[in-house]
N, C-alpha and C positions, 0 to 999 in steps of 0.2 A: 384464209378463204377456202371454202370447200371446192374441190376439183369437180364436183358433180352438180348437175342441174337441180337435183332434188335430194332430200334426205331419204325419201321413201317413194317408190313407185309401186302401186297396187295394181295387179292384173286381175280384173274381175270385179264387176260392180253389183254383185249380189249383196245379201244382207251382211255376211261376214266381212267382205271387202270394204263395203261402205262404212261399217262401224269402225274398222281399223283405220281407214283413211281419215275419217272425221275426228276420232279421238287423238290420233297422232298430230293432226293439225292443231287441235286445241292445246296440245302440249308444246306447241311452238315449232313443230317440224314443217319443212317445205315438202308438200305432198302432191303427187299426181295420181290419178286413177284412170285406168283405161278399160273400157267396156265395149265389146263388139256388137252387142244386141241391145238389151234394155236394162237400164238401172233399176235395181230391185231384184234382178235375177229370177231364179226358178220360183222362189217362195211367192213373190208378188205376181208374177206373170203366168206361171204354169204349175203352181203348187199350193202351198198353204192357203193363200187368200182366195183365189177363185174356187178352190176345192171346198172351203168352208161355206162360201156363198151358195154353191150348188147343193151341198149337204142341207143347208137350211131350207132351200127351195124344195128339196125332196121330202122333207118332213111335214110339209103343210097338209097333204092328204091324210096322214095319220093323225095329225092334230085335229083336223076337222071331224074325223070319225070319232075321236074321243070326246069332242065338244058336245056331241049329241047326248052322251051320258050325263052331261051337266045341264041339259035342258035347252041347248041351243040347236036350232034347226040349221046346222051349218052344212054347206056344200062347197066343194072346190070346183071352180070352172075349169075348162080345158086349159092346159098349160100353153102359154105363148112362148115357145122356146126362143125365137128370135129376139123377143123383147127381153127375156132373161139374159141372154148372152150380150146383147147391146148394153144393158144396164151394168153388167159385170165389167165389160170393156171400159165403160166410162169411169168406173171406180178404179180400175187398174191404171188407166192413164193418169188419173189424179195422183195416185200413190207414186207413180214413177216420177212425176214432176216434183213431188215433195222430196223424194230421195235426192234428186240432182240439185235442187235448190238448197237443201240442207248442207250438202257438200260444198257448194260454191259459197255459202254463207260463212263458212269458217276458213275460206281461203284455199280449198283444195281445187287444183286445176283438173277439169274433167275432159277426157278425150273419147270420142266415139270412133273406135278403130279396133282392128285385130292386132293384138300385141304378140311379139315373138322375141324371145331372149337371143341376144347376139353373144353376150358373155355374161359374167357374174354381176356386172354393174350396168349393162346397157340393154335397153328395150327398143326394138324396132317397131314402128307403127306402120303396118301394112296399108297400102293405099296411098301413101305419100312418102316423102323423103325424110321425115322427121325421125330422129333417134333421141330417146330420153335416157340420160345417165342418172344413176342413183347410188347412194351409199348402200342402200338396202332395197331388196325387191321382195314383195309379198305376193304369193300366188293364191288366188281365191276364186278360181274359175268354176267351182262346183262340179255337178255331174249332169248326166243326160240319161234318158231311158235306154235300157238294153233292148235288143231285138232278137229274133230267132232266125236262124239260117235254115229255112224250110221252103219247099215249093209254094209259091203264092204269097210269100211274105210281103210283097208290095201292096197287097190288098188290106193289110192290117194297119191299125193306127196305134199310137202310144198315148200316154196321158197328155203329152204336149198338144196333140191334135184334138183330143177329146173336148178341150175347152173352146174349140172353134168350129164345131160341126155346124153345117147349114141347117140341119133338122135333127130332131131327136129320133134315133133309130128305134124301130118297133121291136126288133129282136137283136139282142147284144150277147156276144160271147166274150167273157173276161177270162184271160189266160194268166194264171198266177195265183198264189195264195198268201202273199204278203200284205202289208197294211194298205198299200196303194190299190191293190186288186180288190180287197174286201170293201174299201171305201167306195170305189167306183161301181162295184156291183150293187151296193146299197143305194147309191145316187141314182143310177139308171132305173133300178126297180122302183124306187120311191117316186120317180117322175113318170112312171107308167110303162116302161119297157119290159118286155119279157127277157129274163136274164138267165143264161147258163154260165157256169164257172168251172173251168178245167184247172185242176191243181195237180202238179206233178207228185207231190208228197202225199202221205197218208192223212194229213190234217191241214187246217188253215194255220196261218201265223206261226210258222215253225220256230221263230226266235222268241215267242212269247210263252207264258205259262200254259201248260197243256189244258188245264181246267178252263181257263178263259177261252181258249180256242174251241173247246167242245161246246161251251154254252153259246158262243157266238154262232157256231155252225147250226145249232138248233134254232136259233132265232132267224137266221137267214133262210133256212128251209121253211119255217113257218110263214115267212113273207113271200114265199113263192120262188126264191132263187134256187135253181137246180144245180147242185154241187156234183161234180164228177171228179172224185178223188182218185189218186194213183194213176192218172193218165197224163199224157203229153199231147201237144198239138203236133200232128204229123204233116198236114198240108192244108192249104186253102185254095179253093177253086172258085171261079166265077160261074154262078148259076144263072138260070133264066130270070129269077126274081130276087136275086141277092147273092150271097156267098154260101158255098157248101164247104163245111169244115169236116175233116177226118181226123180222129184222134188215134193215139198209139194202139188202142184196143180195137180199132176198126169201126167205132161208133161214128155216125154221120149226123151233123147238125146243120139245119138251114137257118142262117142268120142274115142280118143286114149290116152288122159291123162286128169286127173282131178287135178287141182292145188288148194289146200286149202289156202286161204289168209284171215283167219277169226279172225285175231288178234294175239297177242303175250302174253306170260306168263313169269313172272320173273323166272330166274334160281336160285331157292333157295332150290331145292331138295338135300338131302344128304350133306348139309353143316354143320349140327349139330346145326342149329339155335335154334331149339326147346329146345334142351338139355341145351343150354347156356342161354335161356330165351329171345332171341331177338324177339321183337314184329313184327308180320306180319299181313297184312290185310286178308280179306276173299278170295282174289285171289292169296295169297302166296307171295305178294310183301312185301319188308321190309319197315316198317313204320319209317320215319325220319322227323326231323324238317327242317326248311328252310336252315340250314347249313349242312344237311346230318347226323346229330347226331341221333343214335338209342336210345333206352331206356337203353342201356348199355354204361356207360361213355367212355370206351376205344374202342368202335366199332362204325364206321361210314359206310355209304353206299352211293354210287353215281350211276348215270346212270339208265339204264332200269330196274335194279333189284329193284328200288324203284317205278317204274311204275307211274312216274309223267309226264314228257314230254320226250317221248322216241325218242330222236334224238341224233345222234353221237356227233355233236358239243356241245350239252348241257352236255353230259357226260364228254367231254373234258374240258369244262369250269368249271364244278363242281370239276373235279379232280385237275385242276390247282388251283382253289380257296381253296380247302381243304389243299393242300400242302403249299400254300402261307400263309394261316392263321395259321396253326398248327406249321409248321416248319420254315416259313420265318418271322413270327411275323407281317405280313402285315394286314392292315385293308381293307379287300376286301368286296365290297358291295354285298348284296344278289342278285342273278340273278333274273331279272324280266321276268318271263315266257311269259307275254303278249306281249313283244316286241321282241320275238325270231322269226327271219324270217324262213320261211319254203318253200321248193320247192317240187313239185311233177313232176317227169320226165316222164310225158305222152308226146304225140305228137299231138298238141302243148303242151308245158309245162306250169306249174302253179307256180307262186311265190306270197306268201302272207306274210303280217306282220300286227300285231295288231288285233283288235277286228273284229268279224263278225258283219254283220248288226243286227242280232238277239240279240247278246250280247250287242252291243252298244246301241240299243234302250232300253234295260232294265235298263241301267245306265245313259243314256244321252237322256232325253226326247225331247230335241230340236236338232234333228240330221239332218245334211245336207248330202244327198246322191248324189254323182255325178257319172255317168256311161257313157260309150261310147262303141260301138262295131264297128269295121271297118276292112277292108282288108288292110294289109300292102302292100306298093308299090312293094317291092321286090317279095313278094309271089304272088300277083295278076298278075304281069308281067310274072311270071313263070307258071301261070295257076293253082296255088294251090287254093283250096276253103277255106283254113284255115282262120279264123278270129282272131282278137285281141280283148280281152275284158279288160276294165279298170274300176275299181270301187274304189272310194275314199270316206271315211267316215269322216265327220268333225263335231266336237261339235260346234254348231253355236255360243253360248255365248262367248266361249273363242277362237274360230277359230282354235283350236288345232286339228291336224290330228290324228284320232283314229285308222284307219286301211286302208291298201291299198291291193287290191286284183287284180291280173293280170293273164291273160291267153294269151299266144302267144309265138312266137319264141324268145328265148333269155331272157325271163322275169326272170328266176332264177338268172341271173347275175345282173339284175336291182334291184331286191328286196333286195339284200345284202346291197346296198348303201342307198336305201330308208329307211331301218331299222335304219341306222345311224341317219337320219333326225328325225325319230320318237323318238328315244332314247334322242335326243337333245331337244325334245319338240317343233319341228317345227310346225308352223301354216300353214294354207292353203295359207295365204298371202305370206309366205316364198316360197312356191312352185310356186305361180303365179308370184312372182317377179323374178324368175329364167328364164333367156333367154333360149328359146327352141333351141335345137341342131337339125338342119334340114339337110337332111331327115332321121329321125329315128322313131322307134316305141315309144321310151321313151319320145319324145317331146309331145306326146299326153297327157301325164300325167300333165305336167305343163301348158298346154293350155286348159285343161278341164274346161268346163263351165256347169252351171246348165242347 
């Protein structure tokens, strides 16, 4: 008989933790999961899901403008922000219930509490006297938005609060140049706000291919987003009619809201990790090997709390793999982070998979780079100035496709299946041998020439 209450205790009820708990239980393990806030985690409550809903809302004015080119006398009425947010909250509540019901449906015991490690096999539930013992502990507590230590920082919000504003700000300053920053800049601008964006670096999306970043910046500028590159936020002051922001170059901006999108930090505070001896890096993220193993044999970690590739589908895949390996006895291959597809839900949106040109050139000296920029037929007919950008990177000696970088309407859907081709080791000849589907944006990928 096992000396432990459970075979597995999962700390964190986000997408990765829930998947691991549910699959482990389906393999026959006795599983408990502890979540201090909301089941579904960041993705459901403060990330992917509400963000995509607001992105869709922000695109309606552009769609209405294009509809006139097709003969429709389309107009968009004033936005009812409160109605939008209330409807979003209703959907989020529904999804949270689904997450918890699915866990309980396979026998996982759910706890609403803050969890703290006492030792390598014991979890204390703060707020009551219960302690859960387990043969294994999986930490899946995710991350949270980072902030800036500047005067007036208390006047700023992060992406967490942006989903719960009482009213749509008339003037918004977005601070940061990563994918969260550019997505929120597009959301607020599409919904009607005046938007400025302060970026510390020389360009947007520093981890993405430079050409994609350049094309995106051009589209954002055309939409009226004012980019301030090479600047940092110095201070925020309360003004007579809003907030007064000063940048590192001395520029002053009058705004109604300041959104900080300056990165994320692992949620490792007050988990008892130091007392147990779990190794962390200098940013507070849990150090793990390729299989999520920490330096403590009974403790693993997955998802954003490890600060490797911070994407919800990656956390889900890691959770599934952990449960299948440990409790299902399956030989699951290690996830290849280089072939994980990524979408950025700007307008137009971005879809990428594989290496950037800079990374590819460092490893493949004989690199073939194919690019094209064009206006899609449907958008041009509707009067939209938006363009489509396509970039394909090929290792010339082997003809293997190393990376695909897309910007345009619907490219997030395309990149999912292009990723399948890259994982299968597709060559550029495979792409070129594929008959084009006309008339589509995607056909330009398989017809692309030097």
